[in-house]
C-alpha positions in Angstrom: -90.4 4.8 -95.5 -92.8 5.1 -98.5 -94.9 8.0 -99.3 -98.5 7.4 -100.4 -100.0 9.6 -103.1 -103.7 10.2 -102.7 -106.1 9.7 -105.6 -106.5 13.5 -106.1 -102.8 14.1 -106.2 -102.3 11.1 -108.6 -105.0 12.3 -111.0 -103.4 15.8 -111.0 -100.0 14.3 -111.9 -101.6 12.2 -114.7 -103.4 15.3 -116.0 -100.2 17.3 -115.9 -98.3 14.6 -117.8 -101.0 14.5 -120.5 -100.9 18.3 -120.9 -97.1 18.1 -121.3 -97.4 15.4 -124.0 -100.1 17.4 -125.9 -97.9 20.5 -125.8 -94.9 18.6 -127.1 -96.9 17.2 -130.0 -98.3 20.6 -130.9 -94.9 22.2 -131.7 -94.5 23.7 -135.2 -92.7 21.7 -137.8 -89.4 22.9 -139.2 -87.5 22.2 -142.4 -83.7 22.2 -142.7 -82.4 22.4 -146.3 -78.9 23.8 -146.1 -77.2 25.2 -143.1 -80.3 27.2 -142.4 -83.8 26.1 -141.5 -87.3 27.5 -141.6 -90.4 26.9 -139.5 -94.1 27.8 -139.5 -94.5 31.5 -139.3 -91.3 32.3 -141.3 -91.6 34.3 -144.5 -91.6 33.0 -148.0 -88.4 34.9 -148.6 -86.7 33.0 -145.7 -87.8 29.7 -147.3 -86.4 30.7 -150.7 -83.1 31.8 -149.0 -82.8 28.5 -147.0 -84.1 26.0 -149.5 -84.1 27.6 -153.0 -86.8 27.1 -155.6 -89.2 24.2 -155.0 -89.2 21.1 -157.2 -93.0 21.6 -157.9 -95.4 24.3 -156.8 -99.1 24.9 -156.9 -101.3 28.0 -156.2 -105.0 28.0 -155.4 -107.6 30.2 -153.8 -109.0 28.9 -150.5 -112.7 30.1 -150.1 -113.6 32.1 -147.0 -117.1 31.9 -145.6 -118.7 34.1 -143.0 -121.9 33.4 -141.0 -124.9 34.7 -142.7 -128.3 35.6 -141.3 -130.6 32.9 -140.0 -133.0 31.5 -142.6 -136.6 30.7 -142.2 -135.8 27.5 -140.3 -133.4 29.3 -137.9 -130.3 27.7 -139.5 -127.4 30.1 -140.2 -126.1 29.6 -143.8 -122.5 30.5 -144.5 -122.0 33.2 -147.1 -119.0 33.2 -149.5 -116.9 36.3 -148.9 -113.9 35.8 -151.2 -110.8 33.7 -151.0 -107.2 33.9 -150.0 -104.3 32.8 -152.2 -102.4 29.8 -150.9 -99.2 28.2 -152.3 -97.9 24.7 -151.8 -94.3 24.0 -152.6 -92.9 20.5 -152.8 -89.2 20.0 -152.0 -87.7 16.7 -153.1 -84.9 16.4 -150.6 -83.1 13.4 -152.3 -82.6 9.7 -151.5 -83.2 8.8 -147.8 -85.2 12.0 -147.1 -88.9 12.4 -147.1 -90.3 15.0 -149.5 -91.5 18.2 -147.8 -94.6 20.1 -148.7 -94.6 23.7 -147.5 -97.9 25.6 -147.4 -97.7 29.4 -147.7 -100.5 31.9 -147.2 -100.1 35.7 -147.2 -96.3 35.4 -147.6 -95.9 33.2 -144.4 -95.3 29.5 -143.9 -98.5 28.1 -142.4 -97.6 24.4 -142.4 -94.8 21.9 -143.2 -95.6 18.3 -143.9 -93.3 15.4 -144.7 -93.7 12.3 -146.9 -96.5 13.7 -149.1 -96.7 14.4 -152.8 -98.8 17.6 -152.6 -102.4 18.2 -151.7 
């Protein structure tokens, strides 16, 4: 005996499967250097403890803009309101391993990317 799945039930299953795939791809990256690893959200101190000093580092200030008042034409122009210091640390993990670029803002890891040579 076969069970028929109606079009509504089928579309719900397809939508659920798509949501599961999206959720799996949105997981935070992690970096394992020694016996310990770090992931997005961990502190800069945790990164130093796990991976040591980076091969290269860069620091720059990312501008912050806030919405301003509407101009004569009704368009809202962004207003510069300062910047936030951001660090990028490059870890050369040796032959056979992709380089890792760790971006740090306000003392926390905000991203980990692999296979790049900095920004």
